[in-house]
C-alpha positions in Angstrom: 87.4 137.0 88.2 88.4 134.9 85.2 85.5 133.9 82.9 85.3 131.2 80.2 84.2 132.2 76.8 80.9 131.0 75.3 82.7 128.6 73.0 79.6 127.5 71.1 78.6 131.1 70.2 81.9 132.8 70.0 84.3 130.2 68.6 82.5 127.3 66.9 79.4 128.7 65.2 81.3 131.5 63.4 83.3 128.8 61.6 80.3 126.9 60.2 77.8 127.3 57.3 74.1 126.6 57.0 73.4 127.3 60.7 69.8 126.9 61.8 68.2 127.0 65.3 67.0 123.6 66.4 65.4 123.3 69.9 67.9 124.5 72.5 70.8 124.0 70.0 71.7 124.4 66.4 72.1 122.4 63.1 74.9 123.2 60.6 76.7 121.7 57.7 79.4 119.3 58.9 82.9 120.5 57.7 84.3 117.0 57.9 82.3 115.6 55.0 80.5 116.9 51.9 77.3 117.9 53.7 74.4 119.2 51.8 71.7 118.7 54.4 73.0 120.3 57.6 73.6 117.0 59.5 75.7 118.4 62.4 74.0 119.0 65.8 75.6 121.4 68.2 74.7 122.4 71.7 76.2 123.3 75.2 77.3 120.3 77.3 77.7 119.6 81.0 81.1 118.1 80.8 82.3 119.8 77.5 81.7 123.4 76.6 80.3 122.2 73.2 78.5 119.0 72.2 79.1 117.9 68.6 77.2 115.1 66.9 77.4 114.4 63.1 74.5 112.3 62.0 76.7 111.0 59.1 79.1 109.5 61.7 82.1 112.0 61.6 84.1 112.0 64.9 84.1 115.2 67.0 87.9 115.5 66.8 87.8 115.4 63.0 85.1 118.0 63.0 87.2 120.3 65.2 90.3 119.7 63.2 88.5 120.8 60.0 87.8 124.1 61.9 91.5 124.3 63.0 90.4 123.8 66.6 91.1 121.5 69.4 89.2 120.8 72.7 91.7 123.1 74.5 90.6 126.0 72.3 87.1 125.7 73.6 88.1 126.1 77.2 90.3 129.3 77.1 89.6 131.9 79.8 87.8 134.9 78.5 90.7 137.2 79.2 93.0 135.0 77.0 90.5 135.2 74.1 90.3 138.9 74.5 94.0 139.2 74.3 94.1 137.1 71.2 91.1 138.3 69.4 90.1 141.8 70.6 92.3 144.8 70.1 90.1 147.9 69.6 87.0 149.6 70.9 83.9 151.0 69.2 81.3 153.0 71.1 82.8 151.8 74.3 82.5 148.1 73.4 85.3 145.7 72.6 85.7 145.1 68.9 87.4 142.0 67.6 90.3 142.5 65.2 90.4 139.1 63.7 87.6 137.2 61.8 86.9 134.5 64.4 83.8 136.2 65.7 82.2 136.8 62.3 80.1 134.3 60.4 81.2 136.0 57.2 83.3 139.0 56.1 82.4 140.6 52.7 85.0 142.8 51.0 83.8 145.6 48.8 86.5 146.6 46.2 86.8 149.2 43.5 87.2 148.6 39.7 90.8 147.6 40.2 90.1 145.2 43.0 91.5 147.4 45.7 89.7 147.1 49.1 87.4 150.0 50.0 85.6 148.6 53.1 84.2 145.4 54.6 80.8 144.2 55.8 81.0 141.8 58.7 78.1 139.5 59.6 77.7 137.8 63.0 76.0 134.4 63.4 72.8 136.2 64.7 72.8 138.4 61.5 74.1 141.6 63.0 76.1 143.6 60.6 79.1 146.0 61.0 81.0 148.0 58.4 84.6 149.0 58.6 87.4 150.4 56.4 91.1 150.0 56.5 92.8 152.6 58.8 96.5 152.2 59.3 96.4 154.8 62.1 94.0 152.7 64.2 95.3 150.2 66.8 93.6 147.2 65.1 94.0 148.6 61.5 90.3 149.4 61.1 88.0 152.4 61.4 84.4 151.5 62.2 83.0 154.6 60.6 82.9 154.7 56.8 82.4 158.4 56.6 82.9 159.5 53.0 84.4 156.2 51.9 83.2 155.5 48.3 80.3 153.0 48.2 80.2 150.6 45.3 78.2 147.4 44.3 79.5 144.1 45.7 81.8 142.1 43.4 82.3 145.2 41.2 85.1 143.9 38.9 83.0 140.8 38.1 80.0 143.0 37.4 82.0 145.2 35.0 83.4 142.2 33.1 80.0 140.6 32.9 78.3 143.7 31.5 81.0 144.2 28.9 80.6 140.5 27.8 76.8 140.8 27.6 76.3 138.3 30.4 73.3 138.2 32.7 73.9 140.0 36.1 71.8 139.2 39.2 71.1 141.8 41.8 70.3 140.4 45.3 69.4 142.1 48.5 72.4 140.8 50.5 75.9 139.3 50.2 74.8 135.8 51.3 72.6 135.4 48.2 75.4 136.7 46.0 77.6 133.8 47.1 74.7 131.3 46.7 74.4 132.4 43.0 78.1 132.4 42.5 78.2 128.7 43.5 76.0 128.1 40.5 78.4 129.8 38.2 76.5 133.1 37.9 77.5 136.7 38.3 75.7 138.5 41.1 76.0 141.6 43.2 74.2 143.7 45.8 74.5 147.1 47.3 75.9 147.7 50.8 73.5 148.4 53.6 70.7 146.1 52.5 67.1 147.0 51.4 66.3 150.5 50.5 70.0 151.6 50.3 70.5 151.6 46.5 72.3 154.8 45.3 71.9 156.4 41.9 75.7 156.4 41.4 75.6 152.6 41.1 73.4 152.8 38.0 76.1 153.6 35.4 77.8 150.3 36.1 74.8 148.6 34.6 74.6 150.6 31.4 73.1 148.3 28.6 73.2 145.3 31.0 70.8 142.4 31.1 69.7 142.4 34.8 67.6 140.1 37.0 66.7 141.5 40.4 66.0 138.8 43.0 63.5 140.3 45.6 63.3 139.0 49.1 59.8 137.7 49.6 58.7 140.3 52.1 57.5 143.9 51.9 60.9 145.6 52.4 62.5 143.2 49.9 59.9 143.8 47.3 60.1 147.6 47.8 63.9 147.4 47.4 63.6 145.4 44.2 61.2 148.1 42.8 63.7 150.8 43.9 66.5 149.1 42.0 64.3 148.6 39.0 63.2 152.2 38.9 66.8 153.4 39.0 67.9 151.1 36.2 65.0 151.8 33.8 66.4 153.5 30.8 70.0 152.4 31.8 69.9 148.6 31.6 68.9 146.9 28.4 66.6 144.4 30.0 65.3 144.0 33.6 63.3 141.2 35.3 62.3 140.8 38.9 62.3 137.2 40.4 61.1 135.8 43.7 61.8 132.5 45.5 59.3 129.7 45.0 59.9 128.6 48.5 61.3 130.5 51.4 62.3 134.2 51.5 65.4 134.6 49.3 67.6 132.9 46.7 69.4 130.9 49.3 66.2 129.5 50.8 65.0 128.7 47.3 68.1 126.7 46.4 68.2 125.0 49.8 64.7 123.8 49.2 66.0 121.9 46.2 64.8 124.1 43.4 66.7 125.3 40.3 67.1 129.0 39.8 65.0 128.7 36.7 62.1 127.7 38.9 61.9 131.2 40.5 58.8 133.2 39.8 59.0 136.2 37.4 57.0 139.0 38.9 58.0 141.8 36.5 59.8 142.2 33.2 60.8 145.3 31.1 60.0 143.6 27.8 57.0 141.6 26.9 57.5 138.8 24.4 57.0 140.2 20.9 54.9 138.6 18.3 56.9 137.5 15.2 57.3 140.5 12.9 57.0 139.1 9.3 58.6 141.0 6.4 56.0 142.6 4.1 54.7 140.8 1.0 55.7 142.2 -2.3 52.3 143.9 -3.0 52.1 145.2 0.6 55.6 146.6 0.1 54.8 148.3 -3.2 51.5 149.7 -1.9 53.3 152.1 0.5 53.4 155.6 -0.9 56.8 157.2 -0.6 57.3 160.7 0.8 58.2 163.3 -1.9 61.8 164.4 -2.2 62.8 167.1 0.3 64.8 169.1 -2.2 67.2 171.8 -1.2 68.3 172.1 -4.8 65.9 170.3 -7.2 67.4 167.2 -8.8 70.7 167.9 -7.1 70.6 167.9 -3.3 68.1 166.7 -0.8 67.8 167.0 3.0 69.9 164.3 4.7 72.3 163.9 1.7 76.0 163.4 2.5 78.4 164.7 -0.1 82.2 164.1 0.2 84.0 166.3 -2.3 87.7 165.8 -3.2 90.1 167.2 -5.7 93.7 167.8 -6.7 95.5 170.5 -4.9 95.0 174.0 -6.2 92.2 173.3 -8.6 89.6 175.1 -6.6 87.5 172.5 -4.8 87.2 174.9 -1.8 85.9 177.5 -4.2 83.2 175.1 -5.4 82.1 174.7 -1.8 82.0 178.5 -1.2 80.1 179.1 -4.4 77.5 176.5 -3.4 77.2 178.0 0.1 76.6 181.5 -1.2 74.4 180.6 -4.1 72.1 178.4 -2.0 71.7 181.1 0.6 70.9 183.6 -2.2 68.3 181.3 -3.7 70.4 180.6 -6.9 71.2 177.2 -8.4 75.0 176.9 -7.7 75.8 175.7 -11.2 72.9 176.8 -13.4 72.9 180.4 -12.3 69.9 181.5 -14.4 67.7 179.2 -12.2 66.2 180.3 -9.0 65.6 178.0 -6.0 64.1 178.5 -2.5 66.8 180.2 -0.4 68.6 177.7 1.9 69.8 178.4 5.4 73.5 177.6 5.4 76.1 177.1 8.1 79.8 176.9 7.1 82.4 175.6 9.6 85.8 176.1 8.0 88.5 174.2 9.9 91.4 175.1 7.6 91.3 178.9 6.8 91.5 181.9 9.1 88.7 184.5 9.2 90.9 186.9 7.2 91.5 184.3 4.5 87.8 183.5 4.4 86.8 187.1 4.1 89.0 187.5 1.0 87.4 184.5 -0.8 83.8 185.1 0.3 83.9 188.8 -0.6 84.6 188.0 -4.3 81.5 185.8 -4.4 79.3 188.1 -2.3 80.1 191.0 -4.7 78.7 188.8 -7.5 75.4 188.4 -5.7 75.2 192.2 -5.2 76.0 192.8 -8.9 73.3 190.3 -10.0 70.8 191.6 -7.4 70.5 188.2 -5.6 72.4 188.9 -2.4 71.5 186.4 0.5 69.1 187.7 3.1 70.6 188.5 6.5 71.1 185.4 8.6 70.9 182.9 5.6 74.6 182.2 5.5 76.6 182.1 8.8 80.3 181.3 8.9 82.6 179.9 11.7 86.3 179.7 11.1 88.4 177.4 13.3 91.8 177.1 11.5 93.1 175.1 14.5 90.7 172.3 13.6 88.4 170.4 15.9 88.5 166.8 17.2 85.1 165.2 17.0 86.4 162.1 18.8 86.6 164.3 21.9 83.3 164.7 23.9 83.9 168.4 24.4 84.3 169.1 20.7 81.3 166.9 19.9 79.2 168.9 22.3 80.5 172.1 20.7 79.4 171.0 17.3 76.0 169.9 18.5 75.5 173.2 20.2 76.4 175.1 17.0 74.1 173.1 14.8 71.2 173.2 17.3 71.5 177.0 17.6 71.8 177.7 13.9 69.3 175.0 12.6 70.9 175.0 9.1 69.4 173.3 6.1 72.9 172.8 4.7 76.1 172.3 6.6 79.5 172.7 5.0 82.3 171.5 7.3 85.9 170.3 6.8 88.2 169.4 5.4 87.8 165.9 6.9 91.5 165.6 8.0 90.9 168.6 10.4 87.9 167.0 12.1 90.0 164.7 14.3 93.5 164.6 15.6 94.3 160.9 14.9 96.2 159.5 11.9 94.1 160.1 8.8 94.0 156.3 8.2 92.8 155.5 11.7 89.6 153.6 11.1 88.2 154.0 14.7 88.8 157.7 14.6 87.1 158.0 11.3 84.1 155.9 12.6 83.8 158.1 15.6 84.0 161.3 13.5 81.3 160.3 11.0 79.1 159.1 13.9 79.2 162.7 15.3 78.6 164.2 11.9 75.6 161.9 11.4 74.3 162.9 14.8 74.5 166.6 13.9 73.0 165.9 10.4 70.0 164.0 11.7 69.5 166.4 14.7 68.3 169.2 12.3 67.7 167.2 9.1 70.2 169.0 7.1 72.4 168.0 4.1 76.1 167.7 4.7 79.0 168.7 2.4 82.6 167.8 3.4 85.8 168.5 1.6 88.6 165.8 1.6 92.0 165.5 0.0 92.6 163.1 -2.9 95.5 160.7 -2.7 98.8 161.6 -4.4 99.4 158.4 -6.3 99.8 158.7 -10.1 100.6 162.2 -11.4 98.6 164.0 -14.1 94.9 163.9 -15.1 94.6 160.2 -14.6 95.4 160.4 -10.9 92.6 159.0 -8.6 90.3 161.5 -6.9 89.3 159.0 -4.2 89.7 160.5 -0.7 92.9 159.8 1.2 92.6 158.1 4.6 90.3 155.6 6.1 88.5 153.2 3.7 85.3 154.2 5.6 85.2 157.4 3.6 84.6 155.3 0.4 81.5 153.8 1.9 79.9 156.4 4.2 78.6 159.2 1.9 75.7 158.9 -0.5 77.7 160.9 -3.1 81.4 161.1 -3.7 82.8 163.5 -6.3 86.2 164.9 -7.1 87.6 167.4 -9.5 90.5 166.7 -11.8 92.0 168.5 -14.8 90.3 167.7 -18.1 93.8 167.6 -19.6 97.3 168.1 -18.3 98.1 171.8 -18.4 101.1 173.3 -20.1 104.0 174.0 -17.8 103.3 177.2 -15.8 99.7 177.5 -17.1 96.7 177.3 -14.8 94.0 174.7 -15.1 90.9 176.3 -16.5 88.6 173.3 -17.1 88.0 170.5 -14.7 86.0 167.3 -14.8 83.8 166.2 -11.9 84.4 162.5 -11.4 82.2 160.1 -9.5 84.5 158.0 -7.3 81.6 156.1 -5.8 78.3 155.1 -7.4 75.5 157.4 -6.6 72.8 156.0 -4.3 70.1 158.0 -6.1 69.9 159.7 -9.5 71.1 163.3 -9.4 71.9 166.0 -11.9 75.5 167.0 -11.0 77.5 168.8 -13.7 80.1 166.7 -15.5 82.5 169.6 -16.3 83.2 173.1 -14.9 85.3 176.0 -16.2 86.5 179.1 -14.4 84.3 182.1 -14.9 85.2 185.6 -16.0 86.4 188.2 -13.4 83.4 189.7 -11.5 81.2 186.6 -12.3 80.5 183.4 -10.5 83.9 181.6 -10.0 82.7 178.3 -11.6 80.4 177.7 -14.5 79.1 174.5 -16.2 81.2 173.7 -19.2 80.7 171.3 -22.1 83.3 172.5 -24.6 86.1 171.3 -22.4 84.9 167.7 -22.4 87.1 165.2 -24.2 84.4 162.5 -23.8 80.6 162.4 -23.8 79.0 163.7 -20.6 78.3 160.9 -18.1 74.6 160.0 -17.9 72.8 161.6 -15.0 74.8 164.8 -15.1 73.7 168.3 -16.3 73.8 168.4 -20.0 74.0 171.9 -21.6 71.7 172.5 -24.5 72.9 175.9 -25.6 76.3 177.5 -25.8 79.4 175.7 -24.6 79.7 177.9 -21.5 76.7 178.9 -19.4 76.0 182.0 -17.4 
């Protein structure tokens, strides 16, 4: 026996918005005019399958035309509708392939906008989820299985978070669209209340988030669940509730602005104005004493970038400092004793064999002078292949080494072997020094890094500024470089060098102004005054005795 469809429920209502039950029929927004007050009455008739009456005066034919319908569409036999609109089965029931049955179809897409699955809502608020399935007769599978779940409107959320815009999180897709009509960015999770998943959290890293809770117990519990997931992830969180009605849509339909919603929770309380200290208040604070590693020379937290011409011995300066500090000897005034310093060396240029040859010479000096470093005070890592601190894996490696060794002093470099990008790449340099600062502050150590000087002008007047990113000129507290005191004769080694300041010191320190190579079997470098052609720069070590110190 042929049956006629329920045209009101199955054909007309799914095409309308703002549907509300009214007596034995319904009220909805009329599609034939700009209707903000749901002025269309609908019901079943005796002579027509559907009665339509617009209180604004729109003709029924115009209303149907706006829905792409005619009177003949409302009188089709059920078997004809099933042929047109129903093509598959789910759990033994016919499932419609098209969208005519659904009041709304919400598409969930990935970061690139590719469809993952749909959520379909019927006029009586029943929901069904489905995913594309080319092998199915109707093109859909009604079991999501392990299909990836993501927040609704994901690409818009990602863009908004990147731009620092406010993101609203609602309980359902209908409220998302209500907020979008007001020019806002909104989202929700699939499945409704209580279905927020931890894997959604990272999309809201550093976001400013407002959660709109449905005004009932499940909705409020859901808002708290989302909040608890995003605490420590989002930059700011607030929870709002509708002033009238249950949700954002009810609130707006009641004629309220979104700003009229009630704030029930916020992550940050308004702070009182924090005024800068008065001069006398500022001066009354007692500063902490210096945390010297080498008195008047090097303090915890200092960053030293040390450059020099090729072949002058800047690496030997670093090695001498490392060994002397671990042995409790001032690295330049060798007759002075200091508290032994725990040192970690990460050499990213020389092999272990090359390192042993150089360090053995200096270690023999400490044995000869009865000041050898105690076991464990100086540890060495050689990575001649270099490391790339812009890569997370290498950053983690460095943090693990520093955390395990807990050095007071870290020698690392040269700088050009600490990342794989062009030496002038500003972003690579920024990332590299950020990791170095992270390691330095993690254990409160001082940092000594070698870098190469630019080639530029030949001879002793050549600049000792570091080659590469201009960031290197600004980042360290102290920038020194060694250069010949005078141009050597052809074929003769440079014996005396000047330590030049290529950036102004941020604090007064007593670094030597001149060095000279020591005698065989002694410390490689010694403070020199006799080699100077000009007076010693103020703030550097000034010899008071012989021209060369031991």
